[in-house]
Structure formats: C-alpha cells, structure tokens
N, C-alpha and C positions, 0 to 999 in steps of 0.2 A: 504494501501500500504507500509507505514511506519512497521508494523507487519512483513509483507512476505520480505520484505529488512533483519530486524533485526533477523527474523527465519533462513533465508538464512545464513547468517553471522554466527549464532551461529549454524547451523550442518557443516558450514567449517572448523571454529575453533574444535569443536570436532572431526572430522576426521583428522585434521592433527594432531592435540593431540595422538589419537589413532596409526598414522603409524609413531612417533617420535620413533625412537629404539635408539637414542644416549645412549653412555655410560657414565659413569662418572670414570674419570681416577682417582679419589680423592681415590673410594673405592679400588684401589689397593694397597697404600703406606700400610705397614705396614701387609700385607695381607701375608698369609702363605696357599699355596695348592702342593698336592700330588696327580700324576699320576701313576698307577699301570700300569706297561708296563712287556715286556716278559724277565725276567729273573733280573729287578728291579726296584723301586718303583723311579719317578722322583721326588726330590721335587723344587717347587720353593718359592721363597720371594722375596717380595718388600721390601726396604729400604724405612722408613719412612719419613727418611729425606733427601735423595740423590737420584737420579733417577738411581737405581742401583738395581739388582738382584742378587740373589746369591743361592746356592743350594747344593745339591748333589745326583750323581747318584753313582756310583762307587767312583769318585773323587768329591770335593769340586769344587766348580764352580762361578764366578760372573762375571760382565760385565754391561754397559750401557744402558739403554733404554730411548725411546723419547715415547710419545703417549699424542694424540690429539684425542678428543671425541672416537671413535671406531678403529681408527690407533693407531698401535704400531709397533717399528720397535727396534730391539735388537741389540746390537753390538758383534762384537765377542766376546765368552767366554774366559777369564783367568781359566786356572785349574791346580790342581794337576796331580800326573802322575803316579798313582799308576796301576798296575795289580789288574786284577779281572774276575772270572766266564767269559768265553766265551758270553754267553749271553749277560749279564750285561752290557759287552764292546762294543758287536754290536749295544745294545740300546742305549749305551750313545753316540758312534759316530755319528749313528742316529739324536738324539736328537740334539747334537753341529750342525748336518749341516742342520737341520730345522729349527732353532731358527733364525739365520739369514734371512730367507725368511720368516717369518712372518709379514703380514701386517696389518692383522684387530685380533680383540680380541671380544667377548661376553662375560661378567660376567652376569650371572643370577642366582638365585636360590641356590647359594652357587657352582656353577660349572664357571669353567673358560676355555673356548675354544679359543684355537689359530689357527687361519687362516692363511696358507701359501699363497701366490701367486698363485702355482699350485691346491690350494682349498684342501691340505691335510690339516688335524687337529688332533690335541690332546688335550684332555680334563683332566682339573685337578678339583681335589676338595676341596674346601677350608675347612681348618681344623685348628684350636686354637694354637693347636703348632705340631712340626714338629716330627716324631720319632726321638729318640736318641735325643732330643735338650738339655734335661738337661746333657745328659752325653758327648754329645761334648762341650757345654758351659763348663763343669767341668773340662775336658779333655786340652781344650785352657787353661783356667787357672792354670791349675797346670803348663801346658809348658811354659809358660810368668813368672811364680812366682822361677821356675828353674835357 
C-alpha cells in the first residue's frame, strides 16, 4: 500500500516537472538578439545592470521593461529621429507599436519569441555581438571625445 502511494506521488511530481514551462528572466540580462524583418534587421539588447532595453532598426531606441517568469512588459521607447528607406521605416513603426502590446515571452534554444495580447509574435535569434557593435561603440567614443 505504501509503495503504491509513493509511486503515485513520484508520477505526479514527474508530470508536474514536464509541464513546467516557466522562463528564467535572468537569462535575458546582458543578452543580444536580432530579428530579420522586411527592409531592416531589428536589434534588441537587455542591459545587464538595469531593467532597460536598447537597440536599432533605422533609429537607435531604448526603454524600460518589467519581467516576471514568462510575463514581460515594455514601456514606450525613446528613439532618435533619422529617416531611412521606406520599408525599413514601416518596419520600425510597426515594431514600436507592437512592443507595448507584448505580454509574454519564450526563450528557448537561442530564440526569443515576444508574444502580444493579440497573439502576434516576433522571433529573435540570440547573438554574441550585434552587427556593427564595434563601429557604433567607436563612433560614440569619438563623439564624446570631441
């Protein structure tokens, strides 16, 4: 009888562990992502020290975010105001409108999926360094030095 009780308990624990899809928000900190979209790549980086994100499409952008388990919310972004190719500008506008509607995320196998309240998704691929990151860092350092 006790063996049956123990076996039932172990099965229940195993099933509960299999169904646990909780995300680890700590894995976002310091991570860099890129999503290929029409006309432009979208970069998204999570600051390792502050609850802020930053990136580039046509313009540089940044903003705050909050995350708990698999829920994530983005504050409206601040961005530079440069013009670019029409298709890239449309992609950027759609992205800026999409981000405040994001409610969940999934991070698995180097892919970050942001999911909005209406079910729309954007998938990013995790990268070590962002395209042009060394150039951007050098340009900012040169501007500060002047």
